[in-house]
ZAVEXKE-205188 format. One record per residue: chain; x, y, z of N, C-alpha, C in turn. Coordinates in steps of 0.001 Angstrom, whole numbers, plus 524288, in hexadecimal, padded with zeros to 5 digits. Layout:
BEGIN
 marro  n_px  n_py  n_pz ca_px ca_py ca_pz  c_px  c_py  c_pz
     A     X     Y     Z     X     Y     Z     X     Y     Z
...
END
This chain:
BEGIN
 marro  n_px  n_py  n_pz ca_px ca_py ca_pz  c_px  c_py  c_pz
     A AC77A 3CC44 39022 AC4D7 3CEF2 39446 AC887 3D057 398C1
     A ACC05 3CCCF 39A22 ACFBF 3CDCC 39E51 AD378 3D226 39CCF
     A AD496 3D261 397BC AD817 3D681 395E0 AD58E 3DBDC 39686
     A AD087 3DC47 3957C ACDB4 3E136 39609 ACD8A 3E2EC 39BC5
     A ACCD0 3DF37 39F5F ACCBA 3E080 3A4EF AD20E 3E26C 3A6B9
     A AD634 3DFEF 3A4C3 ADB75 3E1B2 3A612 ADC73 3E733 3A40C
     A ADABA 3E83D 39F66 ADB7A 3ED69 39D0E AD85E 3F173 3A028
     A AD389 3F046 3A19F AD050 3F3E6 3A4A6 AD2AF 3F4B6 3AA16
     A AD486 3F081 3AC69 AD6F3 3F0EB 3B18D ADBE0 3F437 3B142
     A ADF0C 3F346 3AD50 AE3D5 3F64B 3AC8A AE27D 3FBF8 3AB56
     A ADE67 3FCCF 3A852 ADCDF 4021E 3A6DA ADAE3 4052E 3AB8C
     A AD8E2 402A0 3AF86 AD705 40579 3B420 ADB3F 405E0 3B859
     A ADE70 401D9 3B8E1 AE277 401E9 3BCF3 AE6F3 40592 3BB85
     A AE8A0 4057E 3B6AB AED14 408AF 3B50D AEC16 40E84 3B5DA
     A AE7C0 410C2 3B420 AE6D5 41659 3B527 AE650 41794 3BAFF
     A AE3CB 41401 3BDF0 AE34C 414E3 3C38C AE8A5 414E5 3C629
     A AEC05 41156 3C475 AF156 4111E 3C681 AF45F 41611 3C51A
     A AF3D6 417E8 3C058 AF671 41CC5 3BEC1 AF483 42163 3C1F5
     A AEF70 421AA 3C2E8 AED47 425F5 3C603 AEF50 425A6 3CB9B
     A AEF61 420FC 3CDDF AF159 42056 3D335 AF712 421E0 3D390
     A AFA30 42047 3CFCE AFFC0 421B6 3CFC9 B0076 4279A 3CF0B
     A AFD26 429FC 3CBD8 AFD60 42F9F 3CB0F AFC22 43298 3D00A
     A AF81F 430D9 3D2D9 AF6B2 43358 3D7C8 AFB10 432AA 3DBC4
     A AFD4C 42E01 3DC0F B01A2 42D06 3DFA6 B0650 4307C 3DE51
     A B0770 43115 3D948 B0BCB 43468 3D78F B0AD9 43A12 3D921
     A B062B 43BFA 3D854 B04E8 4416A 3D9B5 B054B 44222 3DFA1
     A B0366 43E58 3E29B B03BA 43E9D 3E84D B0967 43EEF 3EA10
     A B0CCB 43BCB 3E7BC B1259 43BEB 3E921 B14E0 44114 3E7A8
     A B136C 44348 3E33C B1589 44854 3E198 B13EB 44C91 3E573
     A B0F12 44C75 3E73F B0D34 45053 3EB05 B103D 44FCF 3F022
     A B10FD 44B01 3F1EE B13F3 44A39 3F6C4 B1998 44C05 3F627
     A B1BEF 44AEC 3F1C4 B2151 44C93 3F0C7 B21C1 45281 3F0A9
     A B1DED 45511 3EE58 B1DEC 45ACB 3EE21 B1D55 45D1D 3F39A
     A B19D8 45ADA 3F6BA B1924 45CBA 3FC1A B1E26 45BFA 3FF47
     A B20B3 4578A 3FE98 B2598 4568A 4016D B29C7 45A6F 3FFC3
     A B2A14 45B93 3FAC1 B2DDE 45F6E 3F8DD B2CCF 464D2 3FB11
     A B27DF 46644 3FB73 B266F 46B5C 3FDA9 B27E8 46B9A 40371
     A B26D7 46765 4064F B282E 46737 40BDC B2E16 46788 40C9C
     A B30FC 464CD 40960 B36B7 464FC 409B4 B38A8 46A88 408B0
     A B365E 46D27 404E0 B37DB 4728E 403C2 B36DF 4762C 4085B
     A B3260 47585 40AE1 B3121 478C1 40F6D B34F4 477B5 413E3
     A B3627 472C8 414CB B39CD 4716F 418FF B3F3D 47394 417D3
     A B40DB 47373 412E1 B45F6 47583 41167 B4639 47B68 4124E
     A B41F3 47E23 41106 B41C1 483C6 4120B B4221 484D7 417E9
     A B3F79 481A8 41AFA B3FAE 48241 420A6 B4532 4814D 422AD
     A B47CA 47D53 420A8 B4D31 47C29 42236 B50C7 480AC 420CD
     A B502A 482C9 41C18 B536F 48733 41A75 B529B 48BEA 41E00
     A B4DB6 48CF7 41F63 B4C95 49153 422E8 B4EFF 49083 42842
     A B4EB9 48BB7 42A38 B5103 48A92 42F53 B56F8 48AF1 42F29
     A B5956 48971 42ACE B5F07 489F2 42A4B B60A7 48FB2 42A6E
     A B5DA6 4930A 427C0 B5ED0 498A4 427CF B5E23 49ADF 42D4C
     A B5A03 49931 42FF6 B5908 49B16 43540 B5D60 49959 438F9
     A B5F2D 49489 43853 B636A 49281 43B96 B6869 4959A 43AAA
     A B699F 496AF 435B6 B6E50 499BA 4347F B6DF6 49F2C 436DF
     A B6958 4A188 43695 B6894 4A6B3 438D6 B6944 4A696 43EC4
     A B6730 4A287 44143 B67B9 4A218 446F4 B6D60 4A121 4488E
     A B702B 49E07 44582 B75B2 49D17 446B9 B78D9 4A222 44637
     A B779A 4A54A 44248 B7A4D 4AA45 4419D B7918 4ADE4 44633
     A B7432 4AE2A 447C9 B72B4 4B16F 44C39 B7564 4AF8E 4512E
     A B75AB 4AA72 451EB B783A 4A843 45685 B7E00 4A9A5 456A1
     A B8096 4A92D 45231 B862E 4AA73 45224 B8714 4B047 45305
     A B8386 4B38A 45108 B8404 4B929 451F4 B832E 4BA6A 457B7
     A B7F79 4B7C6 45A20 B7E56 4B8C9 45FA4 B82A8 4B6CB 46339
     A B857B 4B2E5 46187 B89BB 4B0D3 464BC B8E99 4B447 4647D
     A B8EE4 4B7A7 460BB B9361 4BB06 4601D B9371 4BEF9 4649D
     A B97CA 4BF3E 4677F B9832 4C291 46C1C B97A8 4C85D 46ABB
     A B99B5 4C9FA 46651 B994A 4CF7E 464C7 B9399 4D105 463FB
     A B90A9 4CDAE 46163 B8B1A 4CED9 4609B B8838 4CEE7 465CE
     A B89CC 4CB85 4695C B8758 4CB58 46E82 B8838 4D07B 4715F
     A B8CFD 4D270 4713C B8E26 4D76B 473CC B8B34 4DBE7 47135
     A B8ACA 4DBD9 46C18 B87E2 4DFED 4695B B821B 4DFC6 46ACD
     A B7FE6 4DB2C 46B38 B7A5F 4DAC0 46CAE B7977 4DCB0 4723E
     A B7D2B 4DBAD 475AE B7CAB 4DD95 47B13 B7C99 4E387 47B1B
     A B800A 4E5F8 47811 B8034 4EBAF 477D0 B7B38 4EDD7 47564
     A B791E 4EB2D 47161 B744D 4ECEF 46EE0 B6FB7 4ECDF 472AD
     A B6FB4 4E92C 47646 B6B6A 4E8C3 47A06 B6C0C 4EC92 47E8C
     A B705A 4EF3F 47EB7 B7109 4F356 4829D B7362 4F18E 487BB
     A B75AE 4ECF8 487E1 B7837 4EB37 48CB0 B7D73 4EDFF 48D47
     A B7EE3 4EF15 49218 B83D6 4F1B7 4932E B87BE 4EDD2 49564
     A B8CAE 4EF44 494ED B90D4 4EBFD 4970B B90D1 4EC6E 49D03
     A B9195 4E80A 49F8D B91AE 4E800 4A543 B9713 4E9D0 4A701
     A B9721 4EDFB 4AA3E B9C1A 4F01B 4AC1E B9D1D 4EE54 4B1B1
     A B991D 4EEB7 4B4F6 B99C9 4ED4B 4BA68 B950E 4EA1F 4BC21
     A B9614 4E5F9 4BF16 B91DF 4E2A2 4C0F6 B913B 4E396 4C6CE
     A B8C9A 4E4E4 4C868 B8B60 4E58E 4CDFD B8832 4E0D6 4CFB5
     A B89FB 4DE37 4D3BE B8743 4D9AD 4D5D7 B83EB 4DB49 4DA73
     A B7FA1 4D8A9 4DB2F B7C4F 4D99B 4DFB2 B7E7D 4D687 4E44A
     A B7E84 4D90A 4E8D4 B8024 4D642 4ED8F B7B57 4D571 4F0EA
     A B7AA4 4D0AB 4F288 B761B 4CF51 4F5B2 B7803 4CE55 4FB3B
     A B75B6 4D0FE 4FF12 B7746 4D009 50482 B75E7 4CA6E 50602
     A B7912 4C833 50975 B7859 4C2C0 50AEF B733E 4C1C9 50DC1
     A B7128 4C5BC 51080 B6C44 4C4EC 5134A B6789 4C4FA 50F99
     A B684B 4C664 50AA9 B63FF 4C67C 506EB B633A 4C126 50464
     A B66D8 4BD7F 50544 B6665 4B84D 502EE B638A 4B4AC 50693
     A B60A0 4B10B 50465 B5DDA 4AD28 50785 B61B4 4A917 50971
     A B60E0 4A73D 50E22 B6459 4A334 51045 B610D 49E88 511DA
     A B63B6 49A10 51277 B6100 49539 513F2 B602C 494D8 519BA
END
């Protein structure tokens, strides 16, 4: 009789244990897949930021170039300063203590 109870107990516990382990395995696989997807998205974001940084560094170096600076000034229509006229303010126009 004790042998039959052991067999029945084993017959019910073993399948339940297998089902629990199967569910746990599937849960871990889902979490691993989600983590892999998140890592992929972050890597794409990093790659995009690296490209943007390289582009900004190139633009910065181009803007620092004096020749390009002079060309941009001419494109905007600024003229070369030939003569500077200063304003003279009479002394009686200034406030005194």
